[in-house]
C-alpha positions as CSV (number, residue, x, y, z in Angstrom):
1,M,297.3,184.1,197.4
2,N,296.2,180.9,199.1
3,N,298.9,181.3,201.6
4,L,297.9,184.9,202.4
5,L,294.3,183.7,202.8
6,S,295.6,181.2,205.2
7,I,297.6,183.4,207.4
8,L,294.7,185.5,207.4
9,I,292.4,183.0,208.9
10,L,294.7,182.1,211.4
11,V,295.3,185.5,212.8
12,T,291.6,186.0,212.6
13,F,290.4,182.8,214.4
14,G,293.6,181.9,216.0
15,V,292.3,182.4,219.6
16,S,289.9,179.5,218.8
17,F,292.8,177.2,218.1
18,A,294.5,178.0,221.4
19,Q,294.3,175.8,224.3
20,A,292.4,177.8,226.9
21,E,294.4,177.8,230.4
22,T,292.7,176.8,233.7
23,S,290.9,179.6,235.4
24,F,291.4,180.5,239.1
25,Y,289.7,182.7,241.6
26,K,291.6,185.9,242.9
27,L,295.0,184.3,242.9
28,E,296.6,188.0,243.3
29,E,294.9,188.2,246.5
30,V,296.3,185.0,248.1
31,N,299.4,185.1,250.4
32,P,300.5,181.5,251.0
33,N,301.8,182.6,254.3
34,N,298.5,184.1,255.5
35,F,295.5,181.4,255.5
36,R,293.0,184.5,256.1
37,T,293.6,185.4,252.4
38,L,292.7,181.9,251.1
39,P,289.3,181.9,249.1
40,D,286.4,179.9,250.2
41,L,286.2,176.8,248.3
42,A,282.4,176.9,247.7
43,K,282.9,180.3,246.4
44,V,285.7,179.5,244.1
45,E,283.7,176.7,242.6
46,R,280.6,179.1,242.4
47,R,282.6,181.5,240.5
48,K,285.4,179.5,238.7
49,P,283.6,176.2,237.7
50,L,285.6,173.7,235.9
51,S,283.7,171.8,233.0
52,P,284.5,168.8,231.7
53,A,286.1,170.5,228.5
54,E,288.4,172.6,230.6
55,R,289.4,169.6,232.8
56,N,290.2,167.5,229.8
57,K,292.6,170.3,228.7
58,I,294.5,170.0,231.9
59,T,298.1,168.2,231.6
60,V,300.7,167.0,234.2
61,A,303.0,169.6,232.6
62,E,300.5,172.4,233.7
63,L,300.2,171.0,237.0
64,K,304.1,170.7,237.6
65,S,304.2,174.5,236.9
66,S,301.3,175.4,239.0
67,S,301.4,177.0,242.4
68,Q,300.0,175.3,245.7
69,E,297.0,177.6,245.6
70,Q,296.2,176.6,241.9
71,L,296.7,173.0,242.8
72,D,294.2,173.5,245.7
73,Q,291.7,175.4,243.7
74,I,291.7,172.5,241.0
75,Y,291.4,169.8,243.4
76,A,288.4,171.5,245.1
77,R,286.4,171.9,241.9
78,I,286.9,168.3,240.8
79,P,284.9,165.3,241.9
80,S,286.1,162.0,243.2
81,G,285.6,160.1,239.8
82,Y,285.6,156.5,239.8
83,I,287.9,154.3,241.4
84,P,290.7,153.6,238.9
85,M,292.2,150.1,238.1
86,G,295.7,149.3,236.6
87,D,299.1,151.0,236.5
88,F,299.2,154.9,236.9
89,R,302.5,156.7,236.7
90,G,303.3,159.0,239.5
91,T,304.9,162.4,239.8
92,V,305.4,164.1,243.2
93,L,304.7,167.8,243.5
94,V,305.8,169.9,246.2
95,K,304.9,173.4,246.0
96,H,305.4,175.5,249.4
97,A,308.6,176.1,251.5
98,L,306.8,175.2,254.4
99,I,305.7,171.7,252.8
100,H,309.2,171.1,251.8
101,E,310.4,171.6,255.5
102,E,307.3,169.5,257.0
103,A,307.8,166.7,254.2
104,S,311.5,166.6,255.1
105,K,310.8,166.1,258.8
106,A,307.8,163.4,258.0
107,I,310.3,161.4,255.8
108,E,313.1,161.4,258.4
109,T,310.6,160.1,261.1
110,I,309.2,157.3,258.9
111,T,313.0,156.2,258.2
112,A,314.3,156.8,261.8
113,K,316.5,159.8,260.5
114,G,318.2,157.1,258.1
115,F,316.7,159.4,255.4
116,L,319.2,162.2,255.8
117,G,322.0,159.6,255.3
118,F,320.4,157.9,252.4
119,F,319.7,161.1,250.7
120,A,323.4,162.4,251.3
121,G,324.5,159.2,249.4
122,L,322.2,159.9,246.6
123,V,323.8,163.5,246.5
124,T,327.4,162.0,246.7
125,S,326.5,159.6,243.8
126,G,325.4,162.6,241.6
127,L,321.7,161.4,241.4
128,C,320.2,164.3,243.7
129,R,322.7,167.2,243.2
130,N,321.0,170.8,243.6
131,K,317.6,169.0,243.8
132,D,314.8,169.1,246.6
133,K,314.9,166.1,248.9
134,V,311.4,165.0,248.6
135,E,310.7,165.5,245.0
136,C,314.1,163.8,244.0
137,M,313.5,160.7,246.2
138,G,310.0,160.6,244.5
139,E,311.5,160.9,241.2
140,L,314.0,158.2,241.6
141,L,312.3,155.7,243.9
142,W,308.6,156.0,243.4
143,K,307.3,155.2,240.1
144,G,303.5,154.8,240.3
145,K,300.6,153.1,241.8
146,R,298.7,150.0,240.6
147,F,295.1,149.5,241.7
148,Y,294.3,145.8,241.5
149,P,290.9,144.6,240.5
150,R,288.2,144.0,243.1
151,N,288.4,140.7,245.2
152,Q,286.0,138.4,246.1
153,F,285.1,140.7,249.2
154,G,284.5,143.8,246.9
155,E,287.7,145.2,248.2
156,V,290.1,147.1,246.1
157,Q,293.9,146.9,246.9
158,L,296.7,149.0,245.6
159,R,300.4,148.9,245.7
160,N,303.2,151.4,244.9
161,A,305.9,150.6,242.4
162,L,309.3,151.3,243.9
163,D,312.4,151.4,241.9
164,L,315.4,150.2,244.0
165,T,318.4,149.7,241.7
166,A,321.7,148.0,242.5
167,Q,323.2,151.7,242.6
168,M,320.7,152.6,245.7
169,L,320.5,149.3,247.4
170,P,324.3,149.6,248.9
171,L,323.2,153.2,250.1
172,L,320.9,151.4,252.6
173,D,323.7,150.3,254.5
174,K,325.9,153.2,254.4
175,S,322.9,155.2,256.0
176,G,322.0,152.8,258.6
177,L,319.0,151.5,257.1
178,G,320.5,148.0,256.0
179,A,317.9,146.2,258.1
180,L,315.3,147.0,255.4
181,K,317.1,145.2,252.7
182,G,315.7,142.1,253.8
183,P,312.1,143.2,254.0
184,I,312.3,145.0,250.8
185,S,313.5,141.8,249.0
186,Q,310.4,140.0,250.3
187,A,308.4,142.5,248.4
188,P,306.8,141.1,245.1
189,K,308.3,142.1,241.8
190,E,306.2,142.8,238.9
191,A,306.3,144.4,235.6
192,F,304.9,147.9,236.0
193,A,305.0,150.4,232.9
194,G,307.4,147.9,231.1
195,E,309.8,147.2,233.9
196,N,310.2,145.1,236.9
197,K,309.5,147.0,240.1
198,Y,309.2,146.2,243.7
199,M,305.4,146.3,244.6
200,S,305.4,147.6,248.2
201,F,303.2,149.5,250.6
202,P,299.9,148.0,250.0
203,A,296.8,150.0,250.9
204,G,293.2,149.8,250.8
205,V,291.1,152.0,248.6
206,Y,287.6,153.3,249.2
207,C,285.2,156.4,249.4
208,G,285.7,158.6,252.1
209,L,285.7,162.3,253.4
210,S,288.5,164.5,251.9
211,L,290.8,166.1,254.6
212,Y,290.9,169.2,252.6
213,D,287.7,169.7,251.1
214,T,284.7,168.1,253.1
215,R,282.2,169.0,250.9
216,R,282.3,165.9,248.9
217,E,284.2,162.6,249.2
218,S,287.7,161.6,247.5
219,I,289.1,158.2,246.8
220,I,291.0,157.5,249.8
221,I,294.3,155.3,249.7
222,D,294.6,154.2,253.3
223,Y,297.8,152.5,254.2
224,A,296.1,151.5,257.7
225,Y,294.6,148.7,256.1
226,G,297.6,147.4,254.0
227,D,298.1,144.5,256.6
228,D,294.9,143.0,255.2
229,F,296.7,142.1,251.8
230,K,299.4,139.7,251.4
231,P,302.2,139.6,251.0
232,F,302.8,142.1,253.6
233,T,306.1,142.7,255.6
234,P,305.8,144.6,258.9
235,E,309.4,145.9,258.8
236,F,309.0,147.4,255.5
237,D,305.5,147.9,254.5
238,G,304.5,148.6,258.1
239,L,306.5,151.9,258.1
240,V,303.5,153.9,256.6
241,G,300.6,151.7,258.3
242,R,298.8,152.1,261.5
243,N,301.7,150.9,263.3
244,G,304.0,153.4,261.7
245,S,303.4,157.0,260.5
246,W,299.9,156.4,259.3
247,V,300.1,157.5,255.7
248,R,297.1,158.3,254.1
249,D,296.6,159.4,250.3
250,E,293.3,161.0,248.7
251,I,292.8,161.3,244.9
252,R,290.2,163.1,242.6
253,M,289.8,162.7,239.2
254,I,290.6,165.5,236.7
255,R,289.6,163.5,233.7
256,P,289.7,159.7,232.7
257,G,293.2,158.5,233.1
258,L,294.6,161.8,235.0
259,Y,294.3,162.2,239.0
260,L,295.5,164.6,241.3
261,G,296.5,163.5,244.8
262,R,297.2,164.7,248.1
263,A,299.3,162.7,250.7
264,Y,299.1,162.9,254.5
265,V,301.2,161.8,257.3
266,D,298.9,161.5,260.6
267,R,296.5,163.8,259.0
268,V,299.0,166.3,258.4
269,F,299.4,167.4,254.6
270,L,302.6,166.1,253.0
271,V,302.9,166.6,249.4
272,N,300.7,166.9,246.1
273,F,301.1,164.1,243.4
274,V,299.8,163.3,240.0
275,L,298.7,159.9,238.7
276,E,298.7,159.4,234.9
277,S,297.3,156.4,233.5
278,A,300.3,153.9,232.1
279,G,297.8,152.1,229.9
280,S,294.3,152.4,227.8
281,V,292.0,155.0,229.8
282,Q,289.2,152.4,228.7
283,Q,290.8,149.8,230.7
284,T,291.2,151.9,234.0
285,R,287.8,151.8,235.6
286,Q,286.9,149.2,238.4
287,P,284.1,146.9,236.9
288,S,281.6,147.7,239.5
289,G,280.3,150.4,241.9
290,I,277.2,152.1,243.3
291,F,276.2,153.4,239.8
292,G,276.2,149.8,238.2
293,D,278.6,148.2,235.9
294,L,280.3,150.1,233.1
295,V,282.4,147.2,231.9
296,D,280.8,144.3,230.2
297,K,281.5,141.0,232.5
298,I,281.9,139.0,229.5
299,T,283.8,140.9,226.9
300,G,285.5,143.4,229.2
301,A,284.5,146.1,226.9
302,P,283.0,149.5,228.0
303,K,279.5,149.7,228.1
304,K,277.7,152.6,226.1
305,A,275.1,154.8,227.7
306,G,271.7,152.8,227.9
307,E,273.2,149.3,227.5
308,G,272.6,148.1,231.1
309,V,274.3,151.1,232.6
310,K,271.9,152.3,235.1
311,D,271.9,154.0,238.5
312,K,271.0,151.3,241.1
313,V,268.7,153.7,243.2
314,T,266.9,155.4,240.3
315,G,267.0,152.8,237.8
316,Q,267.7,155.5,235.1
317,A,270.6,155.0,232.3
318,S,273.7,157.0,233.5
319,T,274.5,160.2,231.7
320,Q,276.3,160.0,228.2
321,N,280.0,160.9,227.5
322,N,279.7,162.4,224.1
323,G,277.6,159.4,223.1
324,S,280.2,156.8,224.5
325,V,281.3,155.6,227.7
326,S,279.8,157.1,231.1
327,W,282.2,158.5,233.6
328,D,279.8,158.3,236.7
329,N,281.0,159.3,240.2
330,E,281.6,156.4,242.5
331,C,281.8,158.3,245.6
332,W,279.3,160.4,247.1
333,G,277.8,163.0,244.7
334,T,277.6,163.1,240.9
335,D,279.8,163.6,238.1
336,S,278.6,163.4,234.8
337,W,281.7,163.6,232.2
338,Q,280.1,165.1,229.0
């Protein structure tokens, strides 16, 4: 009898236990090859706003299975969030045939066509057989990003964690990229997500206008300022900087610990990517910003709303997050994580 009653309860109220899927605006009317069919971003956000509760349910698996239009609509409806700190695992997402083609061309340019030989070597070795070039390279070589604490000048530095194993390094010689082995070896090796990785391609991190959605700011990861941070090797790190391909990333926060990003080469959209915190979410917020400190400078513990967490302009306590930590938006605009 008790089992029957349990089944009836689950059948009757089962909907409430199911995880709601992210809602989108008129996907059936969107033709990826016809930009005239794309909806206005302001209308998308007005008709289908994403609440913090909905954002909290978005997972990396869902983002992997999303189309480019779905990723675009998610990105347009989320704020910058706070500038993160610490290690974030990275996932590359290529969602459109045109983007596949342009991304391959861009990477070929970055590596002076040696990319094709390097990728061919990965295919021959069995590591990238029957896989997309860009996603496979991202999966094998790029493991994520590390956001360093602000320095004495208030600047935030980022480096990318690269995994260049002994199996991959010989492919540089075979593909005509052997000259990069020396500069790569000069990159600092640090523990990242439990393993030593090359920490390369430094960049400056700041708030700035999105190249996709100019209605609000994003967190900008700008490799043009990479040479401001040492160590910096022009022969390798410079490939993506102001004297190279001028790579520029931008990210927005889906929820604390999870960011959706877009990578550009010379202002041309390249790929999507996801950053997921590799550590405690409570330890991934930069200790200062325009909305005041959310981390106690003595203990390092997150502050609660009303405990010295005040807007520097209005002097008002920042909005609560279920009675615990506040997740204010450091960039232009506001975001109350409730």
